[in-house]
C-alpha positions as CSV (number, residue, x, y, z in Angstrom):
1,M,0.0,0.0,0.0
2,K,1.3,3.4,-0.9
3,K,1.8,5.8,1.9
4,Q,0.3,9.3,2.2
5,K,2.5,12.2,3.2
6,M,1.8,14.0,6.5
7,I,3.3,17.0,8.3
8,R,4.2,17.9,11.7
9,P,2.8,16.8,15.0
10,I,-0.8,17.9,15.7
11,P,-1.2,20.9,18.0
12,V,-3.6,20.6,21.0
13,S,-5.6,23.6,20.0
14,S,-6.5,22.4,16.5
15,P,-5.8,18.7,16.3
16,F,-6.1,18.2,12.6
17,A,-5.7,21.6,10.9
18,R,-2.1,21.1,9.8
19,W,-2.8,17.6,8.3
20,M,-5.6,19.0,6.3
21,S,-3.4,21.3,4.3
22,C,-1.6,18.3,2.7
23,L,-4.6,16.6,1.3
24,A,-5.3,18.5,-1.9
25,L,-2.8,16.7,-4.1
26,V,-2.4,13.3,-2.4
27,C,-5.9,11.9,-2.6
28,C,-6.6,8.4,-3.8
29,M,-3.3,6.8,-3.1
30,L,-4.7,3.3,-2.5
31,P,-4.7,0.7,-5.2
32,F,-8.0,0.0,-7.0
33,V,-9.6,-2.5,-9.4
34,P,-12.0,-0.4,-11.6
35,A,-15.3,-1.9,-12.8
36,P,-14.9,-2.6,-16.6
37,V,-17.7,-0.2,-17.5
38,A,-15.9,2.7,-15.9
39,A,-12.2,1.8,-16.4
40,E,-11.3,4.1,-19.2
41,E,-13.2,7.1,-17.9
42,L,-11.8,6.6,-14.4
43,A,-8.2,6.2,-15.7
44,E,-8.6,9.5,-17.8
45,G,-10.2,11.3,-14.9
46,V,-7.5,10.3,-12.5
47,R,-4.8,11.3,-15.0
48,L,-6.4,14.7,-15.4
49,Y,-6.8,15.0,-11.6
50,Y,-3.0,14.4,-11.1
51,S,-2.3,16.9,-13.9
52,Q,-4.3,19.4,-11.8
53,R,-6.8,19.8,-14.7
54,Y,-9.6,19.5,-12.2
55,K,-12.5,21.0,-14.4
56,Q,-11.8,18.4,-17.1
57,A,-11.4,15.6,-14.5
58,A,-14.7,16.4,-12.6
59,P,-17.3,15.0,-15.1
60,L,-15.3,11.9,-15.8
61,L,-14.8,11.2,-12.1
62,M,-18.5,12.0,-11.4
63,R,-19.7,9.4,-13.9
64,A,-17.3,6.8,-12.5
65,A,-18.4,7.7,-8.9
66,R,-22.1,7.4,-9.8
67,K,-21.4,3.9,-11.1
68,G,-20.0,3.0,-7.7
69,D,-16.2,3.3,-8.1
70,A,-14.8,4.0,-4.7
71,K,-11.6,5.6,-6.0
72,A,-13.6,8.1,-8.0
73,Q,-15.8,8.8,-5.1
74,A,-12.9,9.5,-2.8
75,C,-11.3,11.8,-5.4
76,L,-14.6,13.6,-6.0
77,G,-15.0,14.0,-2.2
78,L,-11.7,15.8,-2.0
79,M,-12.5,18.0,-5.0
80,Y,-15.7,19.2,-3.3
81,Q,-13.9,19.7,0.0
82,E,-11.1,21.8,-1.5
83,G,-13.1,23.4,-4.4
84,L,-10.9,21.8,-7.1
85,G,-12.7,22.1,-10.4
86,V,-16.1,22.2,-8.7
87,P,-17.6,24.7,-6.2
88,Q,-16.5,24.0,-2.6
89,N,-19.3,22.1,-0.9
90,Y,-18.5,20.2,2.3
91,K,-21.9,18.4,2.3
92,K,-21.2,16.9,-1.1
93,A,-17.7,16.0,0.0
94,K,-19.2,14.1,2.9
95,K,-21.7,12.4,0.6
96,W,-18.9,11.0,-1.6
97,Y,-16.5,10.2,1.2
98,E,-19.2,8.2,2.9
99,K,-19.9,6.2,-0.2
100,A,-16.2,5.4,-0.6
101,A,-15.7,4.8,3.1
102,M,-18.6,2.3,3.1
103,Q,-16.6,0.4,0.5
104,N,-13.6,0.3,3.0
105,R,-11.5,2.9,1.2
106,A,-9.1,3.8,4.0
107,D,-8.2,7.2,2.5
108,A,-11.9,8.1,2.3
109,Q,-12.5,7.0,5.8
110,T,-9.6,9.2,6.9
111,F,-10.9,12.2,5.0
112,L,-14.4,11.7,6.4
113,G,-12.9,11.6,9.9
114,M,-11.2,14.9,9.0
115,L,-14.5,16.5,8.2
116,Y,-15.9,15.5,11.5
117,S,-12.8,16.7,13.4
118,Q,-13.1,20.1,11.7
119,G,-16.9,20.5,11.7
120,N,-16.9,21.0,7.9
121,G,-20.3,20.1,6.5
122,V,-21.2,18.3,9.7
123,E,-21.3,19.1,13.4
124,K,-17.9,18.8,14.9
125,D,-17.7,15.4,16.5
126,F,-14.3,14.0,17.6
127,A,-15.7,10.7,18.6
128,T,-17.1,10.1,15.2
129,A,-13.9,11.3,13.6
130,K,-12.0,8.7,15.7
131,K,-14.4,6.0,14.6
132,W,-13.5,6.6,11.0
133,F,-9.8,7.1,11.7
134,E,-9.8,3.7,13.5
135,K,-11.4,1.9,10.6
136,A,-8.7,3.2,8.3
137,A,-6.0,2.5,10.9
138,E,-7.1,-1.1,11.2
139,Q,-6.4,-1.5,7.5
140,D,-2.8,-0.5,8.3
141,F,-3.2,3.0,6.7
142,A,-0.3,4.8,8.4
143,P,-1.7,8.4,8.3
144,A,-4.8,7.2,10.1
145,Q,-2.7,5.3,12.7
146,T,-0.9,8.6,13.4
147,L,-4.1,10.4,14.0
148,V,-5.5,7.7,16.2
149,G,-2.3,7.7,18.3
150,L,-2.4,11.5,18.7
151,M,-6.1,11.4,19.7
152,Y,-5.2,8.9,22.5
153,A,-2.2,11.0,23.5
154,K,-4.2,14.3,23.6
155,G,-7.5,12.8,24.9
156,V,-9.4,14.1,21.9
157,G,-12.6,12.2,21.2
158,T,-11.6,9.5,23.6
159,Q,-10.2,8.9,27.1
160,R,-6.5,9.7,27.2
161,N,-4.6,6.4,27.0
162,M,-0.8,6.6,26.5
163,T,-0.5,2.8,26.0
164,Q,-2.8,3.0,23.0
165,A,-1.1,6.2,21.9
166,E,2.3,4.5,21.9
167,R,0.9,1.4,20.1
168,W,-0.6,3.3,17.2
169,L,2.2,5.8,16.9
170,N,4.8,3.0,16.7
171,R,2.7,1.2,14.0
172,A,2.7,4.4,12.0
173,A,6.3,5.2,12.7
174,D,7.4,1.7,11.6
175,Q,5.7,2.5,8.2
176,G,7.8,5.7,7.9
177,E,5.3,8.3,9.0
178,T,7.6,11.2,10.1
179,D,5.0,12.9,12.3
180,A,4.6,9.7,14.3
181,Q,8.4,9.3,14.5
182,T,8.9,12.9,15.7
183,F,6.1,12.8,18.3
184,L,7.3,9.5,19.7
185,G,10.8,11.0,19.9
186,I,9.4,13.9,22.0
187,L,7.5,11.5,24.3
188,Y,10.5,9.2,24.8
189,L,12.8,12.2,25.4
190,D,10.5,14.0,27.8
191,G,9.7,10.9,29.9
192,T,6.6,12.5,31.4
193,E,3.9,10.7,29.5
194,L,5.9,7.6,28.6
195,H,8.9,6.0,30.3
196,Q,11.9,8.0,29.2
197,N,14.0,6.1,26.7
198,L,16.8,8.1,25.1
199,D,17.8,5.4,22.7
200,R,14.3,5.2,21.3
201,A,14.1,9.0,21.2
202,I,17.3,9.2,19.2
203,Y,16.2,6.4,16.9
204,R,12.8,8.0,16.1
205,F,14.3,11.5,15.8
206,R,17.0,10.3,13.4
207,Q,14.4,8.5,11.2
208,A,12.4,11.7,10.8
209,A,15.4,14.0,10.6
210,E,16.9,12.1,7.7
211,K,13.7,12.5,5.8
212,G,13.8,16.3,6.4
213,D,11.5,16.8,9.3
214,A,12.6,20.1,10.9
215,N,11.3,19.4,14.3
216,A,13.2,16.2,14.5
217,Q,16.4,17.8,13.1
218,A,16.2,20.5,15.8
219,A,15.7,18.0,18.6
220,L,18.5,15.8,17.3
221,G,20.8,18.8,17.1
222,M,20.0,19.8,20.7
223,M,20.6,16.3,21.9
224,Y,24.1,16.2,20.3
225,F,24.8,19.6,21.7
226,S,23.9,18.6,25.3
227,G,25.2,15.1,25.1
228,K,21.8,13.7,26.2
229,G,21.4,10.2,25.0
230,V,24.4,10.5,22.7
231,K,28.1,11.5,22.9
232,E,28.4,15.3,23.0
233,D,29.3,16.4,19.5
234,P,29.0,20.2,18.7
235,K,29.8,19.7,15.0
236,E,27.0,17.1,14.6
237,A,24.7,19.4,16.6
238,V,25.4,22.3,14.3
239,K,24.8,20.1,11.2
240,W,21.3,19.2,12.3
241,L,20.4,22.6,13.8
242,E,21.4,24.3,10.5
243,K,19.2,21.9,8.5
244,A,16.3,22.6,10.9
245,A,17.0,26.4,10.7
246,I,17.0,26.4,7.0
247,A,13.7,24.5,7.0
248,G,12.2,27.3,9.2
249,N,12.3,25.9,12.7
250,V,12.4,29.0,14.9
251,D,14.0,27.2,17.9
252,A,16.8,26.0,15.8
253,Q,17.3,29.4,14.3
254,T,17.6,30.9,17.7
255,F,19.9,28.2,18.9
256,I,22.2,28.3,15.9
257,G,22.3,32.1,16.1
258,N,23.5,31.9,19.6
259,L,26.1,29.3,18.7
260,Y,27.6,31.6,16.0
261,Y,27.4,34.6,18.4
262,K,29.3,32.8,21.1
263,G,31.5,30.7,18.9
264,I,30.4,27.3,20.3
265,G,30.9,24.4,18.0
266,V,31.6,26.8,15.1
267,A,33.9,29.7,14.4
268,R,32.4,32.9,15.9
269,D,30.6,34.7,13.1
270,N,28.4,37.7,13.9
271,V,27.1,38.0,10.4
272,K,25.6,34.4,10.5
273,A,24.5,35.0,14.1
274,G,22.7,38.1,13.1
275,Y,21.1,36.4,10.1
276,W,19.6,33.5,12.1
277,L,18.7,35.6,15.1
278,Q,16.9,38.1,12.9
279,K,14.8,35.3,11.3
280,A,13.8,34.0,14.7
281,A,13.1,37.4,16.1
282,I,10.9,38.3,13.1
283,A,9.0,35.0,13.9
284,G,8.4,36.3,17.4
285,D,11.1,34.6,19.4
286,A,11.8,36.7,22.4
287,D,15.1,35.1,23.2
288,A,16.4,35.6,19.7
289,Q,15.4,39.3,19.9
290,A,17.2,39.7,23.2
291,T,20.4,38.2,21.8
292,L,20.1,40.2,18.6
293,N,19.7,43.4,20.6
294,D,22.9,42.5,22.5
295,L,24.7,41.8,19.3
296,L,23.6,45.1,17.7
297,G,24.2,47.0,20.9
298,N,27.8,45.8,20.9
299,G,28.2,47.0,17.3
300,E,28.9,43.5,16.1
301,A,26.2,42.9,13.5
302,D,28.7,43.7,10.8
303,G,31.5,41.8,12.4
304,T,33.1,44.8,14.2
305,D,34.0,44.7,17.8
306,T,33.5,48.1,19.5
307,A,35.0,46.9,22.8
308,G,38.2,46.0,21.0
309,E,38.3,49.4,19.4
310,K,38.0,51.1,22.8
311,E,40.9,49.2,24.2
312,R,43.0,50.3,21.2
């Protein structure tokens, strides 16, 4: 089964908002066997869909969906949800998702759960969202497994249960889901919700970091800097922190800015320090702003050293 891409761990305040932003171009990833009567229309509709020619795809997918093809129904649901080639209509999205979900399409079950989690076209209902996520998760659909694990971890739509959270997150992480890997790394590092296990934290962070997850890269860099769970290695720390900073992680930008400002693990470089601290400060990081003010107050943003000039 092909895997669906996901993004960063789900925030408590809006459990599924970030994940929703990834859906528009990754619908219908599961294999299908089209009914002979709809095979050509469906194949052409899907081809047009992936070419982002949504208006041309819509009538072909509609005909296939009305003939009962679950893949077409799932694609059509997402098109109505996102307003791709058709007017946005959450109720119609729900209708087509339900038809596909009843045929055990794991992606449609997941998308239907997302509608209930957001209250789009339906009354917001996390318990119903979880029901659909679990149906998909039981089919080994990794994105849904991540969502179920996070719901148990946050106590959203269910009683909080860290045993179940760990179980589902590990199932998703073992399939390569970076959000699950990063979230597990945080849980194992923190040791508050799960028993602290630094080896597992490093393992999960590294998995996600090597695939470009900025949160995991930042965490891994900080662990190498502090020597927590690994041998202290400033150069390795800087490597991962810079990757995370380039990807936009504000904590990493602040941290790497401070390292360049103080010359820890890298040659002291006030230009690079100012560059990263300014990025983090613009994003609202108070610590970065304070250090940047100190750097600018010392006249060092351009690499000069006013204290040294006074001595001379």
